[in-house]
N, C-alpha and C positions, 0 to 999 in steps of 0.2 A: 235766560238762566244765569249768564255771567253777571248781568246787572244785579240780580238778586243776591248773588254771592258777594259782589263788591259792596252792596248796601249792608249786608250782614257783617262784613269785615269792618267797615267804617262804624257801624253801630256798636260792635264789640269793643273797638278801640276807643270809642267815645266815653266809655265807662272808666272813670279814674282808676278803678281797681284792676283793669285789664289793659291799660295803656302800655304799648311797647316801649322799651327803653329807646331813647332818642338822643341823638347828638344835634338835633335841629332838623327842621323840615328839608332844607336843601341837602344836607349831609345824608339824610335818610334816602332821598331820591337818588342821589349819586351812588350810594352803597347798594341799594336794591336794583338799580339799573345794571350795575356791574355784575351782581349775582344772577340776574335774569339773562344777561348776555352770556355769561360763563356757562350756565346750565343749558343754553339753547342747543348745544351740539350733543347733548346726552342721548344715548340710545339704549341704555341699560333698562332692566325691568323697573318700572315705577317712574320712568322719565316723564310720562304725560302728566301724572299727578303733580310732580315737582314743577313742571313747566307752568301749570295752571296756578299753583301756589305762588310761584315766583311772580307771575303776572299780576295776580291779585294784590300781593304785597306792594309791588311797584306802583300799580294804579291807585291803591289807597293812599300811598305816600304822595303821589302826584296830586291827587284831589286835595289832600290836606295842605300841601304847599300852595296850590292855586288859591284855595280859600284864604290862607294866611296872607297872600299877596293881593287880596281883594277881587279875585276873579271868581265870578259865580260858577261853581263847579258842582254840577249834579252828576248823577250816574246814568241819566237817560242816553247820552251819546255812547255809552259803553255796551249798547246792544250789539255793536260790532267793536270789540275791544281795541283793535288797532286804530279805528277812527276816533274813538274817545280819547285814547292815549295821545294820538298825533295832534288833536285839537288843543288839548291842554298844554302839551309841550310847545306848540307854536305860540299860544297865548303867553306862556311864561317867557319864552325867548323874546317876544315882542316887548315885554316889560324889562328886558335886559338881564334876565336870569340866565346864567351860563350853565346849560344842561349838557350832560355827556351826549355825544352823538355817535360814538363808535364803541366797539367792543374793546376790552382791555381794562386795566386797572384805572381807577380815577386818577387824574393828574394831581400831583402834590401841589399844595398851595391853594387848593379850592377852599380848604378849611371848613369848619362847621358853620352853619348859618342858623342862628337862633330865631330867625324870623324876620 
């Protein structure tokens, strides 16, 4: 189910008319990781839907960044979202991409990455 949702997000964002505003693929990943981490401790009504939305947004940004960097990034590994996420993060780090690894605001100086 998650894989189908992720494919739908990526398909929706592939349409030029619905592309999200972006400061660049790496900046998007950093911003969305921060959002996902910040909302991870929520317990209010609606927290589960927000958590899934945050994860989908982050994973879609991660797939876009990986593809931009030449990593073949499909959605098949996301049948277990944590596994797919970890695999792409590891592949990006192996290429020298500085991804956030902890909660908290993104470090200043990372800047936007246009690709």
